[in-house]
C-alpha positions in Angstrom: -0.1 0.0 0.0 3.0 2.4 1.1 4.7 1.5 -2.1 1.6 2.2 -4.3 1.0 5.7 -2.6 4.5 6.7 -3.1 4.4 5.6 -6.8 1.3 7.8 -7.5 3.3 10.6 -5.8 6.2 9.9 -8.1 4.1 10.0 -11.4 1.9 13.1 -10.5 5.2 14.9 -9.5 6.7 14.0 -13.0 3.6 14.9 -14.9 3.5 18.4 -12.9 7.0 18.8 -13.9 6.7 18.0 -17.6 3.2 20.2 -17.5 5.3 23.2 -16.3 8.0 22.6 -19.1 5.3 22.6 -21.6 3.9 25.5 -20.6 7.2 27.5 -20.1 7.6 27.0 -23.6 4.6 28.0 -24.7 5.3 31.7 -22.6 9.0 31.4 -24.8 7.1 30.8 -27.9 4.9 34.3 -27.4 8.3 35.9 -26.4 9.9 34.6 -29.8 7.2 35.6 -31.6 6.9 39.1 -30.5 10.8 39.5 -30.9 10.5 38.3 -34.6 7.6 40.9 -35.1 10.2 43.6 -33.4 13.0 42.7 -35.6 10.7 42.7 -38.9 9.4 46.4 -37.6 13.0 47.5 -37.2 14.3 46.0 -40.5 11.4 47.7 -42.3 11.9 51.3 -40.7 13.2 54.3 -42.1 16.5 55.6 -40.6 15.9 58.4 -37.9 18.6 60.6 -36.5 20.5 59.0 -33.4 19.6 60.2 -29.9 20.2 58.7 -26.6 16.5 59.1 -26.0 15.6 56.7 -28.6 14.9 52.8 -26.6 13.2 51.4 -29.5 15.0 48.2 -30.0 15.8 47.3 -33.7 15.0 51.0 -35.1 17.3 52.3 -37.7 19.6 55.4 -36.9 21.9 57.5 -38.6 24.1 59.6 -37.0 27.6 61.4 -38.0 30.6 62.2 -35.7 34.2 60.3 -35.1 35.3 57.1 -34.1 37.7 56.4 -31.1 39.7 53.7 -31.9 42.2 54.0 -29.0 39.4 52.8 -26.9 38.2 49.9 -29.0 36.7 46.9 -27.5 37.0 43.1 -28.7 34.2 41.1 -27.6 34.7 37.7 -27.8 32.3 35.9 -30.8 31.7 33.3 -33.3 30.8 34.0 -36.9 28.5 32.4 -38.8 30.5 29.1 -39.6 31.3 28.6 -35.7 34.8 30.6 -36.0 36.0 32.3 -32.8 37.0 35.8 -33.3 36.0 39.2 -32.1 33.0 41.9 -32.6 34.8 45.0 -33.1 32.8 47.2 -30.3 34.2 51.0 -31.0 32.8 54.2 -29.2 31.7 56.7 -31.5 30.9 60.6 -30.4 28.1 62.2 -32.6 28.4 65.7 -33.6 26.0 66.4 -31.2 28.5 65.3 -28.6 26.4 62.0 -27.9 28.3 58.6 -27.0 27.4 55.6 -28.7 29.0 51.9 -29.1 29.2 50.9 -32.4 29.4 47.1 -33.5 31.4 47.3 -36.6 31.1 43.7 -37.2 33.4 40.6 -36.7 37.2 39.8 -37.5 39.6 37.1 -37.0 41.6 37.1 -34.0 44.7 37.3 -35.8 43.1 41.0 -36.7 43.0 42.1 -33.3 44.7 45.4 -32.8 45.3 45.8 -36.5 45.0 49.3 -38.0 43.8 47.9 -41.4 40.5 46.8 -39.4 39.8 50.8 -38.6 38.1 53.4 -41.0 37.6 56.9 -41.6 33.9 57.0 -41.9 31.9 59.9 -40.0 28.8 58.7 -41.1 26.8 55.8 -40.1 23.8 53.6 -40.1 22.6 50.8 -38.0 20.4 48.9 -36.3 19.8 49.9 -32.4 19.9 46.8 -30.4 19.6 46.6 -26.5 22.4 45.2 -24.8 22.3 41.7 -23.5 23.1 41.0 -19.9 25.7 39.0 -19.0 24.6 35.0 -18.3 26.2 33.0 -15.4 28.4 30.9 -17.8 30.2 33.6 -19.4 33.6 34.3 -18.3 34.5 37.8 -16.6 36.2 40.1 -19.0 39.8 40.6 -19.1 40.2 44.1 -19.5 43.8 44.3 -19.2 44.3 41.9 -22.5 41.1 43.8 -24.3 39.5 40.6 -24.6 35.6 41.2 -23.4 32.8 38.2 -23.2 30.1 40.8 -22.4 29.6 44.6 -22.4 29.5 45.9 -19.1 28.7 49.3 -18.9 30.5 50.4 -15.7 33.8 48.8 -17.1 33.5 50.2 -20.4 33.0 53.8 -18.3 36.5 52.8 -16.6 38.2 52.2 -19.8 36.8 54.9 -21.9 35.9 57.3 -19.1 32.3 58.0 -20.7 29.1 57.0 -20.2 26.9 55.1 -22.8 23.3 54.1 -23.0 22.1 50.4 -22.8 21.5 50.2 -26.8 24.5 49.3 -29.0 24.3 50.5 -32.9 24.8 47.4 -35.4 26.5 48.8 -38.3 25.0 48.2 -41.6 26.3 50.9 -44.3 29.5 49.9 -44.6 31.1 48.9 -48.0 34.2 46.8 -46.0 34.4 43.3 -45.7 36.4 43.9 -42.7 35.2 43.8 -40.0 32.2 41.9 -41.5 28.8 43.6 -40.3 26.7 41.3 -38.1 23.7 40.0 -40.0 20.2 40.7 -38.2 17.5 39.1 -39.6 14.3 37.1 -38.5 15.4 33.8 -39.3 16.0 32.9 -35.6 15.5 29.6 -34.2 11.5 29.1 -33.0 11.1 25.6 -31.7 9.3 26.2 -29.1 6.0 25.1 -30.2 7.6 21.7 -30.9 9.2 21.4 -27.5 5.8 22.3 -25.9 3.8 19.4 -27.6 7.0 17.1 -26.8 6.7 18.0 -22.9 3.0 17.7 -23.0 2.9 14.4 -24.9 5.5 12.9 -22.1 2.9 13.8 -19.4 0.0 12.1 -21.4 2.0 9.4 -21.9 2.8 8.9 -18.7 -0.7 9.5 -17.3 -1.9 6.7 -19.7 0.6 4.2 -18.7 -0.2 5.0 -14.9 -3.8 4.6 -15.6 -3.1 1.2 -17.3 -0.7 0.1 -14.4 -3.6 0.9 -12.0 -6.2 -1.3 -14.2 -4.0 -4.4 -14.0 -3.5 -4.5 -10.4 
């Protein structure tokens, strides 16, 4: 009797767990659909003049000013082929004296600190993208070697002496291949519905097997 009771509790716990996982995937599905809509809006948006007051994710912006190559940041990143390298994050001061961080694109590790990756463009166009928070699995930034794994605005201020907003401009209007501009598209992985169905199916299967087991006892 006691074993039967414990087995029932065990089954209920697992069914509940898998249902929670399925429901969580449905929430993720809604979040991903909202994200895709947001990106699609941004990719079709008309460029507007940059201002630090703009907080619209994926808004296309334009600006004019100058780069600060002396305080350039190298953010560890993989390219589309999975090759390790760096995203080149360059401070930019607009003619209105506003400070922006510009993601100019990806380079091979061998090109780090090479002058040829720097350009003299004064006009920029790109997509605003909110800085993603560091997760627990990313290493700490090695500021001395200028190898970053996340953009920490407090650390950026220590390096540059300037404040920046929580949005980074991903450069678009460049004719150079190095750095290679990061491509932002609506083609983002979206398998959450499939995962939700899988978790719910496991829950139903466990329930059916449990009911069958009880009937045969």
